[in-house]
N, C-alpha and C positions, 0 to 999 in steps of 0.2 A: 292706218293709211300712211304710206311713205311719201313724204313731200319730195318733189323733184329738186335736184341740186340747183341752187341759184334762185329758188322761189322765195317769196316773202315768208311763208311758213317755215321753210328750211332755215333761213337766216334767223328767224325768231327762236326756233328751237335751239340753235347754236348759242344765241345770246343768253337764253334762260339756263342752258346747261352750264355755261361759264359762271353765271351768278350763283347757282346752287353749289357748284364746286368750290367757289370762293367762300361761301358761307360755311361749308363743311370744313374747309381748311382753317378758317378762323376759330371755329368752335373746338376743333381738335377731337381726339377720341375716336372710338369705333362707332359702328352703325347703331348699336343698342343705346349708346349715350345720346346720339342725335335723335333717335326715335323718342327716347324718354323726354328730351327737352321739347320736342315738337308736340308731344301728347300731353305732358304734365302741365305745362303753362296754360294751354287753353282750358283744361279741366279745372285748374285752380281758379281761373277767371270766371268760368261758368258757375262754379259752386259759390264763389265769394261775391260775385256781382250779378251775373246773368239771372240765376234762379231767384234771388231776392227781388230784383227789379221786375221779373216776369210775374211773380205773385202780387207785387204791389200795384202793377199796372193792368192786371187782367180784367178788372171791372171798369177801366176807363175806356170809353169808346174811341176817342181820338183826342190828340193834343189840340187845343184851340189855337188857331194861328193869330194870336193877339200881337199887337206891336211889340210888347215886352218879349214874348217868346221869339218873335222874328228877329229882334235885335240881338238877343243872346245867341241864337243859332247862327246868325251871320258872323258874329264875332268868333265863334268856334271854328267856322269854316275858314275864316281869314287866318286864324292861328295855325290850323292844319296846313293851309297853303304855304305859310311862312316856313314851317318845319320841313315840308316836302321840297320847297324851293332850295333850301340849304343843301339837301341831298342831291337834287338834280343838277345844281350848279357845280357841286363837287364831281358829279359824274361827267359833266361836260368837260371839265378840266382834265379828268382822268382819261377821257376819250382822246383828247388832243395830245397829252404828254406821256401817258404811261402805257396805254394799250399798244401803241406802235403798229397797228394793223390797218389804220384808215388809208394810208397811202397805197397799200396792197389792194384793199377793197375798191378804192376809187380808180385804180388802174385796171381793174377787171372789167368784163363786159356788163357788169351790173350798173344800173343807173344810180348816180350819186344820191338822188333824192330817196330812192328805195333803201339804200344802205343807211342813210341818216334816219329815215322814218322808222326802220326796224330797230336801229340802235337805241333811239330814244323812246320808242314804244316799249322796248324791253326795260328801260330805266323806269318808265311809268308803272309797268307791271311789278317790278321789284319793289319800288317805293310803296305801291298800293298793298302788296302782300305783307309788308312789315306792319302797317297799320291795320290791315284786315285781320291779321292774326290776333290782334287785341280786341277789335270790335266784334268780330263774328261770334265768339263764345258768349258775348253779352247780348247780342241781338237774337240768337237762335232761341233761347228760352222765351223771350218776349214774343217772338213770332209764333212759336208753338202754342203759347197760352192765350192767343187771341188777336195778335197783331201781325199777320204775315206780310202785310204791305210795308212794314217797317224795314224789311230787308232791302228796300230801295235805297236805304242809307249807304249800302255798299256800292251801289251804282253811282251815287253822288260822290262818294269817296274816290272812285276811279276817275270821275270827271275832274275832280280837283287835282289828282295826280297827273292827268294829261295836261291841264293848264300849267301846273308847276314845271313839268318837263319842258314844255314849249317856252315858258318864261326863262328857265335856266339856260336853255340854248341861246335865246336872244341876248341874255345878259352876258354870257361868255363871249359871243360874237362882238357885242358892243365894247367889251373890255379890250378885245383884240384891236379894234379900230382906234380906241382912245389912247391906250398906253403901250401897245405893241406886244408881240408874243412873249418876249423875255420877262416882262413884268407881270403879264397876265397870270402866269402860273402861281406866283406868290400871292398877288393881290386877290385872285379868284378864290384860292383856298382859304385865305384869311377872311374874305367877305362871306364865304359859305359858313365859316365858324361863327361870325358875327350874326348872320341871319338866323342861324340855328339857336343862338342864345337870346334872340330878341324876345321870344316868348317869356323867358325867365326874367329878363331885365325889365320889361314893361310891367310884369307882375310885381316886381320889387321896387319900382320907382318911388312909391309912397314911403316905403321903409328907408330907402337910401337918403332921400332929401327931406323927409319929414312930412307928416300929414298936413301941416299948415302951409307948406310950400307947393306941394304938388300931389296929385293922386295918380295911381296906376291906371293904365288903360282899362283893366278889368274892373277896378272900382268905379270908374266913370260909366262903363257899360251897365253895371249892375244898378248904380244910382239912377241912371237915365231910364232903365227898364222899369224900375219900381215907382217912378214918378207917375202919378195918376193923370197928369196933364199931357204925358207923352203920347202922341198920335202916330208916330212913325212916318215913313215915306212910302210912295207907291213901289210895290215890288219887294219890300223888306221881308214880307212873310213867305216869299217864294222858296227860300232855302229850306225852311222847316216843312213846307208843304211838299217839296221834292223828296225830302228824307222820309216822309211817311207815305210816299207812293202816289201822290196826285199826278196824273199823266202829263198835263201841260207843263207844270213847273219842272217835272223830272226831265222831260224832253228839252226844255230850255237850258237846264243846267248841263246836260250832256252836250248840247249844241255849243254852249260857251266854252266848256273845257276842250272839246274836240276841235272847235274852231281855232282857239289859241295854238293848239298843237299843230294843226295843219298849216296855219299861216306861217309859223316859225319854220316848218320844213320847206314850204314853198319859197320863202324868202332866202333861206340859207343853204339850200341843197347843194348847189355848186360851189358857193363861197366857202363852205366848211371844208371842202377838199383843199383849197388854197391855205386855209388857216392851219390845217393839219400838217401840210408841208412846211409852213413857216415855223410851226412849233417844233418840228423835227430838227430844224436847223437853227433853233433859237440860241443854242449855246455856242455856235461856231464863232470863233474869233474873240469871244469874251475873255478867255484866259490870256490871250496874247496881249490885250490892252492892259490887263492888270499887271502882267509881268513887266511891261515897259514902264508903267507909271509907279510901280511899287519900289520901295527903298530896299536897302540891303537887308537880307534875312539875318536875324539874330537867333542863335540856338540857345535853348534854356540850359541852365547849369546842371539840372537834374532830370532824370527820367520821369519823375513824378510831374514836374512842372511842364515838361514837353508834352506828355500825354494829356494832362489837364487842358493845356492850351489847344492842342489838336482837337479834343472832343468838343470844346466850347465853340471852336470855329466851325466844325461840322454841324453842330446844332443850329448855329446861326445861318448856315447855308441850306438847310433842309426845309423848304416851304411846307411840305406835307406834315412834318413834325410840328412846325410852328403853328399850323392851323389846328392840329389836334390838341396841342397844349393850350393854345389861345382860348379854345372853347371852355376849358376848365378854369383858366385864369379869369375869364369873364364871369364865371360863377363865384370866384374868390373875391373879386372886387366888391360886389354888393354886400357880401357877408362882412368884409372888413369895414365898410361904411356903417353897417348896422351895429356892429359891436362897439365901434368908437362912439357913435351917436348915443347908443344906449348907456354906455359908461359915462359920457359927458352929461347926460340928462338924469343920471341916477336911476335908470330903469334896470335895477338889478335882476329882475325876473327874466329878462331877455339875454343876459350874459352867458349863462351856462350853455344854452342851445347854440349861441353864436360861437363860443369857444369850441364846442364839439364839431360844428360845421367847418371851422377853420382847420382842425386836425384832420378831418376826413378829406377835404379838398386838397390840402397840401400833400397828403399821402398819394392821392391819385395823380397829381401833377408830377411828383417825384417818381412815381412808378412809370409814367410814360417816358420821362427822360432817362431813367435808369435802364429801361428795356432797350432803348436805342443805343445808349453808350456802351452797355455791357455786351449785348448780343450782336449788334450790327457792326461788322468789321470786314472790310474788303480785303485785308491782308492779314488773316489770322496766323498764317505760317511765319510771316515776317516777325510778328510779335512773339510767337513761341520760341523763335530762335534768337531773340534779342538777349543781350547780357544783363537782363533786369529781372528780378524776382516777379513771379506772377502776382503775388500779393500787392506789390507796389503798383502794378498796372491796374489792378482792380480798384485799389484805393483811389487812384487818379480818376478813373472812370466814374466812380460813385461820387467823388467830389465835384466832378463836372455836372452831374445830375442834381446834386444837392445845392450847389451854389446859386443858381437862378431862383430856386424856391426860397432860400434864405434871404436873398435880396428882396423878394416879394413880401416876405413876412416882416421885415424890419420896420417899414412904415406903419404897420399895425401894432406890433408887439411893443415897440418903444413908447409911443404915446399912451398905450393902454397900461403900461407899467405905472404911469403917473396917475391915471384916472381910476384904475381898478387893479391893484397889484396882484391880488389872488387870481383874477381872471387871466391876467397877462402871463403869470408863471404857469398856470394850468394849460393855457393855449400853447405856450412855447414848448413845454414838456410833451404835450400830446402831439404837436406837430413834429417834434424831433423823433418821437417814437414811431409815428407813421412813416416818416422819411426813412428811418433806419429799417423798419419792417419791409417797405417796398424795395429798398436796396438789396436786402438779404434775399428776398424772394427772387429777384432777377439775377442774382449771382448763383444761388443754389439751383435754379431751374432755368438757366439760360439756354437759348436755342440759337446758336450762331447762324448767321446768314449774311448775304450781301445787302448793303444798304438799299440798293435798287429794289430787291425783293421785299424789303420792309415797307417801302412806299406802297406796294400793292396790297400787302396784308393789313397794315395799319393797326394791328393789334398784336399783343403778345399771346402766349399760349392760353388756352382755356383755363387750365389749372391756376396759373399765376394771376389771371384777371379775377377769377372768383375768390382766390385766397386774399388778394389785396383788398377787394371790396369787403369781404366778411370780416377779416381781421381789422381793417380800417374802421368798420362800424363799431366793433367792440372797443377799439382804442378811443373812438369818438365818445362812446358812452362813458368810459372812464374819465375822459377829459371833462365832459359836462358835469359829472358828479363831483369831480375835484373842484371845478370852478364854483359849484354851489356850496362848497364847504363840507360835503359828505365824504370825507376821506376814507372812512371805513368801508362804505359801500363802493367807492371808486376802486378800492384794492381788489375787489372780486373780478370785475371785467378786465382789470390790468393783468391779473394773474392768468385769466383765461386766454388773453391775447398772447402772453408769454408762452403759455403751454402750446397754443396753436402754432406759434413760430417755431418752437423747438421740435414739434412733431414733423414739420416740413423741412427740417434742417438736413443738409447734405454735407458730408465731409469732402475734402479736396479729392480724395481718391474716388468717391462716388461721382463727383462732378466730372472728373476725367473719364471714368468708365462710361457715363451717359453720353459724353461728347463723342467718344470713340464709336459707340453703338449708333448714334445718330448719323455720323459721317459714313 
């Protein structure tokens, strides 16, 4: 059936087509690779988790809705809502600043509320599809082996996605009212990163501050659920009853999620059009004020220093990149606390794993920065014509990516050198190797483009992302073994990582040929 132009179904089909097109662009590769990724991951999850759970639960009639089970299921839904809210808030900021089509849609004969409802309903579907790809292969074997009503968990998941979409829209509009359009772009993307890391940070609160001082949210939930005196509160069992298919709790869950979504659209349908117009003109006039208040510009004495300073300034001005890197920095901070606390308390068993985690996370942060400094360039022809060797420009760009990571590492590595010299040296060498690996991957497999395009893609090529992750894991293993004093065993993954890097190496001539082919 062909939907008429301007209808809700027509708009929804357009939004979903854009989403899947963006997913294909981020993954890269041909159709066979995308099909392999779409089929292989669900099959792996089904075999590794779905089938064992299906066999284990096939003799269980139903999960008893006890207060303990109700508390745990509610905590899981809250965690899912937090993760989805991070994505929907980022989608709201993207709709305001990067899509640049709301002013056109709002000036069309379409009702603003319909445009907004379809846009954020598509966001809900997109967020739901990501989590459903993980949950469905696990639920299907359980449903086939005796619990078909458990597929209602997918309906509950979509209701949570609807609620998160409405909450993200309300939060973005509130930021507009409180701090204005110019600051909302940066603050909103940073807030989305913080919300996305909240799940990890709360889980590590006990490790960061110590068991005697605090407990993580999940530790408190588990301890409360296992307490035999815990009786719960009215309605606490409704989430788990909805997930196993009881009609009334399921309808109530869908009603709450859909209600939040509809309320947000009714309240902000017309106002969001004004916000979009304000976002489009948010940057007007800002440069003029900076030009009048700024002092006299001083040029650097060398091309290396000038390029380094330019890249650092561009990093600081890019809120999308800051938000992306901040999410990984928020993972780095707890690991730094854990390794310092473990070394200070003499807990040597925790140090190798912490050193490995430091090496892995620093490589990921450096990879994000190197990707944007090496490949994002609005004036590549100007640089290619400059009287400066290409090697010097590349070195400056890599230095701009490595410098913030080094500054982040110093407060951890220096005190650790006093508390546990071996761990400090292993973590420093492993982090340096990860940073160098990420830098080389982004030089050899660079994909130049305009910085505005990078804000939409938000990821490097599929090959570079997978190579950084896999090689980073191997380097992390070598770092952990070295921190444990197993130098002979650490040499094996170190040599494997080196071999992997050399296999992906490109000469300058090959890089130039690839860039000419891409252009």
